[in-house]
N, C-alpha and C positions, 0 to 999 in steps of 0.2 A: 176773548175779545179784543181786537184792535183798537190802537188810540192814534191819531193823526195829530202830528205834531205841526203847525202851522204858522208860516211869518207873521209879525206884528207890525213892522211896516214895511216899506218901500226901501230895498238896496241893493246891493251886489253881492253873490255868494262869491266870496272870494278863497273859501277852502272847505273842502269836505273832508271831514275826518272820520265819518263812520262807515261801513259800507252794509249791504244786506247780508244779514247771517250772525252779524255783531250781537253779544248782548249785553245790554247797557242797564244802566240804575238812575235813579232819578239824580239829576243834576250833572250827568256826562253829556260831553259836549258831541254835538252831531254833525253839526257846521258852524263854520263864522261868516257872519254878514259883515258888509261894509258898506256906512253909510255916513256923509259927512266927515270921512275921514277918519270916523272911529270904528274900532271893531268891535262887533255885537255877537258874542258866541250864543248860540240857541241850543239849549240843553232839553236834554230827553226829561218827561215832565212824569213817567211811568218807567217801573223796573220791565226789562222783558228782550224780546229779541227783534231786531230790526227787519222788516218783512220787505221794505221797499226805501229807496233813497228817490225823491222825484225831484232833484235838482243836481245841477252840474255847477263846477266852477265856470264864473265868468258871465251865467247867468244873471238877469234881474228878477228878485221876485218884488209881489207886491201884497200889501196886508190882505190877509187869509189865504194868501197861497200856500197849498201844502209841499211841505218838506220833506217828512219822514213819516211812517207807518210802522208803528211798534206794535207786536201781538203781546198782549200782557200775559205775566206768571200768574 
């Protein structure tokens, strides 16, 4: 089963720290967003393998935009 991690606010994608094919666990950082001069890590919510990263550094995401897809273990 796949799980999509979504943005919870409007922010700039400051850094992408994970790639497709990476194995992640709950609480692993996928990307770091920047909003109002604050860094906000976006964490994996499930354990599994990243099948797709849907953002790139410098992009703007909005509430509900997909960030990554994780195939659950």
